[in-house]
Backbone bond lengths (Angstrom), bond angles and torsions (degrees), N, CA, C in turn:
res aa  C-N    CA-C-N  psi(-1)  N-CA   C-N-CA  omega(-1)  CA-C   N-CA-C  phi
1 M - - - 1.409 - - 1.558 115.98 -
2 S 1.250 114.38 134.16 1.518 117.36 -172.60 1.514 108.12 -71.93
3 V 1.312 109.73 158.76 1.509 115.37 178.17 1.446 113.40 -60.59
4 L 1.343 115.96 -36.25 1.515 118.60 -175.77 1.508 108.40 -67.15
5 L 1.353 116.01 -36.41 1.545 121.86 -170.04 1.577 100.61 -78.09
6 L 1.294 116.96 -36.18 1.555 119.04 176.28 1.491 111.06 -61.61
7 A 1.406 112.77 -43.09 1.473 114.10 -172.49 1.574 106.55 -76.56
8 L 1.369 124.61 -35.36 1.359 121.81 167.44 1.495 118.90 -51.71
9 T 1.433 112.65 -47.33 1.450 117.89 -172.99 1.530 108.38 -72.92
10 A 1.210 115.76 -45.66 1.529 113.28 176.88 1.599 117.44 -62.60
11 G 1.448 112.83 -33.32 1.424 118.19 172.18 1.580 114.57 -61.10
12 A 1.354 109.36 -41.45 1.503 114.99 178.74 1.534 111.29 -62.86
13 V 1.325 120.42 -38.49 1.433 125.05 -176.09 1.656 106.86 -72.29
14 I 1.282 113.54 -38.92 1.549 114.61 -178.58 1.492 107.37 -71.00
15 G 1.387 122.38 -43.22 1.399 117.57 178.59 1.508 116.56 -67.41
16 L 1.352 118.67 -34.79 1.521 122.73 168.05 1.468 109.33 -50.30
17 A 1.290 117.44 -51.04 1.486 121.40 -175.20 1.424 113.64 -63.45
18 L 1.358 115.49 -45.93 1.486 118.12 177.21 1.449 114.53 -60.53
19 G 1.403 111.35 -43.86 1.494 111.97 -174.73 1.478 112.45 -74.49
20 A 1.267 116.35 -33.77 1.641 115.99 173.97 1.534 123.63 -80.83
21 L 1.374 112.89 -24.00 1.409 122.31 -171.44 1.536 114.01 -119.45
22 G 1.303 110.91 -17.46 1.506 111.70 -176.72 1.562 112.34 72.26
23 G 1.238 118.21 19.02 1.409 121.73 -179.81 1.449 112.13 -176.72
24 G 1.351 118.47 -178.70 1.460 119.39 178.40 1.483 114.76 95.31
25 G 1.396 121.55 -17.33 1.393 121.19 -168.92 1.508 112.55 -64.30
26 S 1.393 114.86 -52.92 1.472 118.05 178.48 1.451 114.96 -67.90
27 V 1.311 120.62 -32.25 1.532 121.83 178.65 1.451 113.65 -67.94
28 L 1.349 113.70 -20.51 1.506 116.84 172.81 1.613 111.13 -100.56
29 A 1.292 116.93 -29.21 1.455 118.94 179.89 1.382 113.23 -71.58
30 V 1.314 124.68 -32.56 1.438 124.68 -175.50 1.586 105.73 -75.43
31 P 1.181 128.54 -54.08 1.488 125.02 169.82 1.455 114.52 -46.09
32 A 1.358 116.34 -46.21 1.544 114.90 -172.12 1.466 110.96 -75.61
33 L 1.486 118.95 -29.63 1.497 116.86 169.11 1.434 112.22 -69.15
34 I 1.359 124.51 -30.87 1.406 121.55 -175.31 1.529 109.19 -80.12
35 Y 1.304 116.29 -51.93 1.489 119.88 -170.16 1.565 115.28 -90.33
36 L 1.271 114.93 -27.64 1.539 118.07 173.26 1.411 119.33 -88.27
37 L 1.385 114.74 -31.60 1.500 123.33 -165.12 1.453 111.51 -121.79
38 G 1.350 121.15 -1.42 1.408 129.62 172.70 1.620 118.57 69.62
39 F 1.331 113.26 25.25 1.469 117.22 174.55 1.552 109.82 -73.12
40 T 1.266 113.28 152.02 1.579 119.76 169.44 1.500 107.96 -72.12
41 P 1.319 123.39 161.19 1.488 121.85 177.67 1.423 113.29 -58.80
42 V 1.318 119.48 -41.58 1.404 121.76 -176.86 1.569 113.21 -66.44
43 A 1.395 114.93 -41.35 1.499 124.22 176.88 1.549 105.82 -61.92
44 A 1.385 115.47 -49.39 1.431 117.45 -176.77 1.475 116.77 -64.67
45 T 1.354 122.74 -28.78 1.283 125.91 170.57 1.491 113.43 -66.93
46 T 1.331 113.66 -47.64 1.404 114.00 174.37 1.595 120.06 -62.57
47 A 1.288 113.37 -36.09 1.467 122.30 -177.57 1.601 105.68 -70.35
48 S 1.315 113.88 -36.35 1.525 112.33 -177.02 1.394 110.98 -72.08
49 L 1.286 122.43 -31.15 1.512 125.56 172.13 1.519 109.94 -56.73
50 V 1.191 118.23 -53.84 1.448 121.81 173.02 1.450 118.50 -47.82
51 I 1.397 112.32 -52.86 1.460 120.02 178.30 1.547 116.78 -65.13
52 V 1.367 111.41 -39.96 1.431 117.63 -179.74 1.579 111.54 -70.51
53 T 1.443 115.68 -43.79 1.325 114.62 -178.09 1.606 115.97 -61.82
54 L 1.216 115.47 -40.86 1.564 121.43 174.52 1.418 114.90 -65.01
55 T 1.440 115.05 -44.37 1.383 118.21 176.75 1.543 117.39 -68.49
56 S 1.264 117.74 -30.98 1.438 126.48 178.42 1.536 110.85 -66.84
57 V 1.314 112.03 -46.31 1.514 115.41 173.97 1.447 113.72 -58.40
58 T 1.359 122.95 -39.10 1.430 124.05 172.23 1.583 109.09 -62.26
59 A 1.177 122.56 -55.20 1.428 125.16 -178.67 1.563 111.95 -61.53
60 L 1.225 116.19 -36.95 1.502 119.32 177.63 1.510 110.09 -55.68
61 T 1.356 113.11 -50.51 1.436 123.14 -177.91 1.507 108.24 -51.16
62 A 1.433 120.29 -47.77 1.541 121.62 -178.34 1.626 109.29 -66.18
63 H 1.265 114.03 -39.49 1.570 116.55 -176.33 1.524 104.31 -70.23
64 A 1.317 123.23 -43.01 1.307 128.36 -176.30 1.647 110.13 -56.63
65 R 1.291 113.62 -50.62 1.344 125.18 176.43 1.457 112.43 -47.73
66 D 1.377 117.43 -41.36 1.528 124.89 -178.03 1.418 112.34 -91.24
67 G 1.353 120.51 11.14 1.469 128.08 173.55 1.505 116.49 65.28
68 H 1.410 110.70 34.82 1.504 118.00 179.57 1.580 111.27 -113.40
69 V 1.274 116.55 39.51 1.415 121.27 171.87 1.509 112.77 -133.15
70 R 1.418 116.88 122.30 1.462 123.26 177.36 1.531 104.17 -87.31
71 W 1.276 120.54 103.17 1.489 120.29 -175.65 1.543 117.62 -68.05
72 R 1.329 112.43 -45.79 1.316 124.15 179.23 1.580 111.80 -56.96
73 T 1.402 110.61 -55.14 1.513 124.54 -179.68 1.579 103.45 -55.07
74 G 1.325 115.87 -58.07 1.321 116.59 -172.73 1.577 120.96 -61.25
75 L 1.258 108.58 -32.35 1.515 119.53 177.55 1.633 110.63 -73.51
76 L 1.296 114.38 -39.36 1.465 117.57 174.77 1.466 113.27 -62.52
77 F 1.401 113.36 -44.53 1.490 123.41 177.06 1.474 110.87 -59.53
78 A 1.379 112.67 -51.68 1.492 114.44 -175.65 1.503 110.50 -69.13
79 A 1.263 123.77 -39.87 1.486 129.08 -172.31 1.638 103.77 -59.69
80 A 1.238 123.06 -38.68 1.453 123.51 -176.10 1.481 106.91 -69.41
81 G 1.299 123.84 -22.07 1.410 126.20 178.06 1.474 122.50 -95.50
82 I 1.294 112.34 2.07 1.550 113.62 -175.42 1.551 108.83 -74.75
83 V 1.277 122.43 -46.37 1.381 117.41 179.75 1.526 115.89 -65.98
84 P 1.402 117.54 -42.89 1.437 116.90 172.00 1.511 115.58 -60.05
85 A 1.393 115.12 -31.41 1.397 115.29 179.18 1.547 114.28 -70.99
86 M 1.377 114.93 -36.29 1.426 117.33 168.61 1.453 118.55 -60.82
87 L 1.336 115.01 -41.82 1.572 120.02 -178.65 1.462 102.48 -67.31
88 G 1.287 121.27 -42.36 1.495 119.35 -171.59 1.494 104.86 -72.85
89 G 1.239 125.02 -34.34 1.600 116.73 172.73 1.374 114.43 -64.99
90 A 1.324 123.01 -39.52 1.463 127.27 -179.77 1.502 107.77 -61.51
91 L 1.359 119.72 -38.19 1.409 125.90 178.41 1.612 117.84 -75.20
92 A 1.240 112.97 -22.43 1.435 120.37 -176.72 1.575 112.67 -61.45
93 A 1.247 117.96 -41.55 1.419 125.25 -178.59 1.562 113.13 -61.02
94 R 1.404 113.94 -24.62 1.470 117.81 -173.45 1.568 108.25 -103.05
95 V 1.276 114.76 7.50 1.576 118.44 176.97 1.472 108.16 -100.85
96 P 1.333 117.56 135.00 1.497 119.31 176.25 1.511 113.45 -58.71
97 G 1.286 119.85 142.73 1.407 124.95 -178.65 1.429 113.46 -53.05
98 E 1.455 117.91 -43.37 1.494 116.86 179.01 1.562 113.88 -58.02
99 L 1.332 114.25 -45.65 1.453 117.78 177.72 1.602 110.66 -56.71
100 L 1.302 120.06 -45.18 1.433 124.37 176.15 1.456 113.39 -52.22
101 T 1.513 112.55 -46.79 1.375 116.41 -176.99 1.574 112.08 -71.48
102 A 1.401 117.59 -35.16 1.414 119.58 177.39 1.583 112.25 -68.28
103 G 1.215 116.63 -38.01 1.557 120.48 175.94 1.409 106.21 -67.63
104 F 1.163 126.99 -42.12 1.417 127.25 -174.94 1.618 109.24 -63.53
105 A 1.314 107.64 -44.48 1.488 113.63 -178.80 1.494 112.83 -65.26
106 L 1.388 116.01 -40.83 1.466 119.83 178.85 1.564 112.34 -63.45
107 L 1.374 110.38 -42.54 1.595 114.74 -177.94 1.596 107.97 -70.17
108 A 1.313 119.10 -31.84 1.424 120.38 177.54 1.437 115.46 -67.76
109 G 1.417 113.59 -35.90 1.435 119.61 174.55 1.540 114.14 -66.10
110 A 1.376 113.83 -43.04 1.419 121.59 -177.87 1.674 111.03 -62.88
111 A 1.377 111.44 -44.87 1.307 120.79 176.37 1.564 114.32 -61.57
112 A 1.306 114.74 -41.92 1.533 121.21 173.13 1.515 112.05 -55.38
113 L 1.409 118.44 -45.47 1.361 119.25 -177.51 1.565 109.52 -70.22
114 R 1.253 113.35 -40.07 1.540 118.02 -179.68 1.559 106.21 -57.89
115 M 1.353 118.80 -50.18 1.439 119.08 178.07 1.471 113.25 -55.20
116 L 1.301 116.03 -45.33 1.558 116.48 -178.68 1.531 112.42 -59.06
117 R 1.402 115.58 -27.13 1.431 118.12 -174.30 1.515 110.44 -92.14
118 A 1.348 117.86 -12.19 1.568 120.39 -175.82 1.461 110.12 -66.88
119 R 1.309 110.01 144.39 1.541 122.19 179.65 1.443 107.76 -120.27
120 T 1.315 114.53 164.11 1.480 121.54 173.49 1.479 111.22 -73.38
121 T 1.350 122.84 133.10 1.360 124.16 179.77 1.363 116.08 -126.62
122 T 1.363 122.26 169.60 1.464 124.53 176.10 1.487 111.34 -92.04
123 E 1.207 118.39 153.82 1.447 122.30 -171.29 1.685 107.61 -70.26
124 A 1.204 110.78 136.11 1.556 119.89 -176.19 1.517 114.14 -121.43
125 R 1.324 116.43 165.45 1.489 117.16 -177.10 1.474 101.30 -78.78
126 V 1.372 119.05 146.46 1.482 122.86 -179.81 1.570 109.57 -79.98
127 R 1.312 112.07 133.03 1.482 115.27 178.09 1.539 108.67 -104.15
128 P 1.379 116.13 118.99 1.418 117.54 -168.67 1.455 114.78 -62.95
129 L 1.351 128.21 -40.16 1.436 127.28 -179.91 1.454 110.74 -61.95
130 P 1.326 121.84 -58.09 1.458 119.00 175.68 1.591 115.60 -48.86
131 A 1.272 112.07 -45.23 1.373 115.63 -175.30 1.578 113.45 -68.95
132 A 1.294 116.99 -34.91 1.417 120.43 166.01 1.446 120.06 -64.31
133 G 1.406 119.33 -35.40 1.383 123.14 178.92 1.500 110.07 -74.64
134 A 1.363 119.94 -39.35 1.517 123.78 177.00 1.642 110.82 -66.03
135 G 1.366 106.66 -39.99 1.449 111.80 -179.40 1.557 112.69 -69.46
136 A 1.331 122.24 -35.23 1.421 122.89 176.49 1.532 112.34 -68.42
137 G 1.349 116.47 -39.98 1.458 120.50 171.26 1.496 117.06 -55.45
138 L 1.235 111.05 -50.61 1.458 121.45 178.21 1.431 112.95 -60.58
139 G 1.392 119.27 -36.46 1.478 121.80 -179.44 1.529 107.02 -69.17
140 G 1.266 120.69 -43.72 1.460 119.74 -179.17 1.461 110.27 -62.35
141 V 1.342 123.53 -42.08 1.548 123.85 179.84 1.589 101.53 -63.46
142 T 1.254 124.16 -45.82 1.405 123.63 -175.08 1.536 109.59 -55.26
143 G 1.331 118.27 -49.91 1.466 118.54 -173.95 1.561 105.94 -70.53
144 L 1.298 119.36 -46.84 1.445 118.74 -177.04 1.450 119.97 -61.22
145 L 1.293 113.33 -45.48 1.486 122.69 -175.62 1.533 113.52 -95.31
146 G 1.271 116.85 -11.03 1.459 119.90 177.85 1.613 109.86 69.94
147 V 1.336 112.65 36.33 1.585 122.73 169.66 1.354 112.07 -109.85
148 G 1.372 112.30 141.54 1.488 117.40 176.44 1.555 112.28 -70.16
149 G 1.322 119.59 -17.93 1.494 117.73 167.71 1.539 112.61 102.12
150 G 1.275 116.92 -9.51 1.428 118.49 -173.73 1.424 118.44 -61.83
151 F 1.452 113.71 -25.69 1.418 117.40 -179.75 1.494 110.74 -77.58
152 L 1.379 116.79 -9.62 1.466 116.73 176.39 1.559 103.57 -113.71
153 A 1.340 118.77 -26.48 1.544 118.63 179.82 1.471 111.65 -61.38
154 V 1.333 120.83 -44.00 1.442 124.52 -172.83 1.575 108.79 -60.62
155 P 1.370 119.57 -51.80 1.499 120.50 178.51 1.559 107.37 -60.27
156 A 1.295 118.75 -40.63 1.557 119.27 -178.46 1.531 109.66 -68.14
157 L 1.275 124.48 -43.84 1.441 124.65 179.85 1.570 109.48 -63.35
158 V 1.306 118.63 -42.23 1.502 118.58 177.92 1.510 107.00 -72.56
159 G 1.348 123.22 -55.40 1.521 123.82 -170.97 1.557 111.72 -71.09
160 V 1.287 117.93 -44.21 1.475 118.35 -169.89 1.538 108.47 -93.57
161 L 1.293 124.64 -40.52 1.347 130.89 178.89 1.517 119.94 -88.22
162 G 1.349 112.18 -22.94 1.541 117.65 177.71 1.427 114.16 79.44
163 L 1.450 123.81 28.60 1.356 121.07 176.90 1.491 112.18 -85.71
164 R 1.381 116.88 158.93 1.521 114.44 173.69 1.399 112.00 -76.94
165 M 1.323 116.56 159.31 1.490 119.57 -168.81 1.477 112.44 -58.42
166 R 1.327 119.59 -42.51 1.448 124.32 -176.72 1.611 108.38 -62.70
167 T 1.286 113.82 -44.12 1.487 121.37 -175.15 1.543 104.46 -70.10
168 A 1.424 116.38 -40.29 1.527 113.96 -178.46 1.543 109.41 -68.36
169 V 1.325 120.86 -28.17 1.497 119.07 174.77 1.506 111.93 -61.82
170 G 1.362 116.58 -46.18 1.529 118.32 -173.62 1.502 106.48 -76.63
171 T 1.292 121.55 -33.36 1.455 123.43 178.35 1.554 109.94 -65.60
172 S 1.229 114.40 -44.13 1.487 120.87 -172.07 1.653 107.01 -64.32
173 L 1.298 119.21 -22.84 1.477 120.59 179.16 1.457 104.41 -75.07
174 L 1.316 125.88 -31.49 1.437 124.39 170.38 1.504 115.91 -58.28
175 V 1.453 106.68 -46.20 1.491 117.04 -174.10 1.544 102.34 -64.36
176 I 1.303 118.69 -52.37 1.533 118.10 -178.83 1.400 114.14 -53.05
177 T 1.301 123.00 -43.05 1.442 125.55 -178.41 1.465 111.36 -56.88
178 V 1.350 115.26 -55.31 1.412 126.37 -178.83 1.485 109.25 -53.16
179 N 1.355 114.81 -60.88 1.426 120.13 -175.40 1.664 117.08 -60.53
180 S 1.376 112.49 -36.35 1.380 119.90 179.14 1.506 113.20 -62.68
181 L 1.395 111.59 -45.87 1.504 120.60 173.74 1.467 113.57 -62.61
182 A 1.234 120.00 -37.83 1.541 122.59 175.36 1.531 106.44 -61.77
183 A 1.396 115.53 -53.71 1.475 112.79 -179.21 1.398 120.68 -66.31
184 L 1.387 115.54 -27.20 1.482 117.92 169.29 1.547 118.58 -62.68
185 T 1.339 115.60 -32.38 1.457 115.86 175.74 1.525 115.22 -57.97
186 T 1.239 117.69 -27.77 1.441 121.85 179.50 1.496 111.60 -88.71
187 R 1.249 120.77 0.10 1.530 125.25 -175.24 1.623 108.76 -122.04
188 A 1.259 117.71 8.89 1.489 118.72 -168.20 1.566 109.43 -60.70
189 D 1.300 116.36 -27.85 1.448 119.71 -179.24 1.621 112.70 -74.27
190 T 1.335 113.56 -11.17 1.517 116.14 -179.94 1.510 108.30 -102.71
191 L 1.328 117.67 2.56 1.553 115.55 -173.82 1.574 105.57 -76.52
192 T 1.421 118.78 -33.89 1.431 122.17 -175.28 1.579 111.05 -72.00
193 G 1.141 121.29 -11.93 1.509 122.87 176.62 1.435 112.11 -97.19
194 L 1.295 120.29 -0.56 1.505 119.84 173.70 1.428 115.60 -73.49
195 D 1.318 121.19 149.78 1.385 125.90 178.31 1.556 110.38 -86.23
196 W 1.357 112.92 84.77 1.471 118.81 -173.93 1.535 115.63 -64.47
197 S 1.313 119.47 -11.91 1.336 123.84 175.06 1.582 110.17 -73.11
198 V 1.258 116.20 -19.05 1.521 123.72 171.35 1.503 113.59 -97.20
199 V 1.370 114.53 -45.95 1.564 119.54 -175.09 1.572 108.53 -65.92
200 A 1.297 118.55 -43.90 1.364 119.78 -176.66 1.542 116.04 -61.97
201 P 1.388 120.61 -38.58 1.491 114.36 175.73 1.435 115.49 -81.32
202 F 1.440 114.48 -23.78 1.501 122.82 174.37 1.536 105.62 -62.22
203 T 1.353 122.27 -48.04 1.387 126.09 -178.58 1.458 115.60 -68.43
204 A 1.282 117.46 -35.48 1.489 119.65 177.13 1.486 111.28 -66.99
205 A 1.430 115.25 -43.72 1.456 115.78 177.82 1.505 115.35 -68.62
206 A 1.449 117.91 -22.16 1.422 119.49 174.80 1.336 112.60 -76.57
207 I 1.397 124.43 -31.39 1.536 127.08 -178.91 1.428 107.23 -74.90
208 L 1.434 122.29 -41.14 1.526 118.02 176.29 1.422 111.54 -62.22
209 A 1.470 118.30 -40.59 1.498 117.07 -173.45 1.499 109.88 -73.95
210 A 1.339 117.26 -22.65 1.522 118.62 -179.81 1.574 110.09 -59.12
211 W 1.243 119.18 -38.13 1.495 124.58 179.51 1.588 107.06 -60.31
212 D 1.387 115.02 -53.42 1.523 115.74 172.91 1.484 116.49 -56.29
213 G 1.380 113.81 -34.13 1.426 115.86 177.53 1.450 116.14 -65.33
214 G 1.272 114.51 -39.29 1.504 125.23 171.28 1.466 113.22 -52.95
215 R 1.415 113.73 -55.85 1.489 114.94 178.01 1.490 113.97 -68.94
216 L 1.362 119.28 -28.03 1.510 120.91 175.27 1.641 109.15 -58.32
217 A 1.333 112.04 -43.91 1.415 117.50 -173.84 1.587 111.86 -64.56
218 T 1.291 117.60 -16.22 1.429 113.95 176.90 1.585 114.47 -94.52
219 R 1.370 110.18 -3.39 1.434 113.37 -177.18 1.539 117.31 -111.83
220 I 1.426 113.38 -16.85 1.467 121.64 -177.51 1.493 107.34 -116.83
221 R 1.233 118.14 139.85 1.510 122.56 175.78 1.533 113.02 -48.80
222 A 1.207 117.09 129.20 1.542 116.45 178.24 1.422 112.83 -59.02
223 Q 1.400 122.20 -34.96 1.422 121.73 -178.73 1.479 110.86 -66.57
224 T 1.381 121.41 -40.06 1.419 122.80 170.68 1.458 116.78 -54.91
225 L 1.350 115.36 -48.99 1.478 118.87 175.41 1.471 111.50 -57.92
226 Q 1.337 115.27 -47.23 1.498 118.96 -175.62 1.449 113.26 -61.27
227 R 1.340 117.76 -38.31 1.465 122.02 -172.28 1.672 104.99 -71.39
228 T 1.306 110.78 -45.70 1.500 117.40 178.04 1.502 111.55 -55.61
229 F 1.210 118.03 -48.22 1.444 125.26 -178.28 1.500 111.61 -60.69
230 A 1.474 114.52 -43.49 1.354 119.54 -179.53 1.398 115.95 -65.23
231 A 1.284 117.91 -31.01 1.500 125.53 172.62 1.494 111.26 -61.83
232 V 1.414 113.70 -52.31 1.390 115.13 176.95 1.612 118.63 -58.86
233 L 1.409 106.45 -36.86 1.397 112.97 176.55 1.524 115.48 -61.71
234 L 1.317 114.54 -46.70 1.406 123.13 172.01 1.605 110.71 -47.11
235 L 1.286 118.83 -52.91 1.471 125.81 -177.60 1.589 108.41 -59.49
236 V 1.349 113.92 -43.28 1.496 117.07 178.74 1.439 111.96 -59.03
237 A 1.466 115.33 -48.94 1.293 123.53 -174.52 1.540 112.78 -61.48
238 A 1.323 117.89 -40.65 1.451 123.49 179.60 1.542 110.82 -67.90
239 L 1.259 118.88 -34.57 1.517 127.96 -179.62 1.622 107.65 -67.74
240 M 1.385 111.98 -42.95 1.399 116.33 -173.88 1.571 108.42 -76.45
241 L 1.298 120.31 -40.28 1.380 127.47 -179.62 1.614 107.58 -62.89
242 A 1.224 118.14 -38.14 1.516 120.63 175.09 1.471 113.72 -68.71
243 E 1.308 116.68 -39.18 1.406 123.58 178.10 1.554 110.80 -67.02
244 A 1.360 115.38 -38.75 1.533 117.97 175.03 1.516 112.46 -66.39
245 A 1.309 112.28 -40.43 1.569 116.83 -178.44 1.500 108.80 -69.70
246 W 1.311 117.77 -32.92 1.634 122.60 -176.68 1.575 106.22 -68.67
């Protein structure tokens, strides 16, 4: 399979995940960039931030149109993570690639297990302190590991802030966009070294698929999508952890 076809296929999967689940873009993009397209861990995390930022904006537009975004909640959550995201991004270049890969795999596995245990909830009043704490932790992860954070944001928005699943999906896209942009500001010098002949078609396919993911989210039970994604996430985590140990 050619590099272009691999990039288009992987981008479509990432866009579908972001549009339907409000997360999972980076946790799938990073291993795809490393293992399928030959990027280094540092280059893959930077490229994933570019891909996920642009794709999240697209998906956010669709969910906002349907009224599934809590703007004040999302901005509060995201604002608490901006500084940690920038600090994490600055630290990432000084961390060995093997440690980044292992850390990514462990977090992906933990997030998958949390998603499997998540249940539908009723909307609750947002508590500022838990929101700020969860947002700060998510921002640090975003910067260090080059992930938009949606795969952790959705469980946090449901479990900590009490949002309904569909609202959490839309709101997480706002969080992802803000956190990814903050992390990218610390990696500006690495953007010129990316292989844009791969990143550009990858991003384009992801953006187009994000629209389909948004429509899919309205037709399939959120719990079914969530469990399917969690299973894929566990597989990816296991493969990456094995690679880091090897």
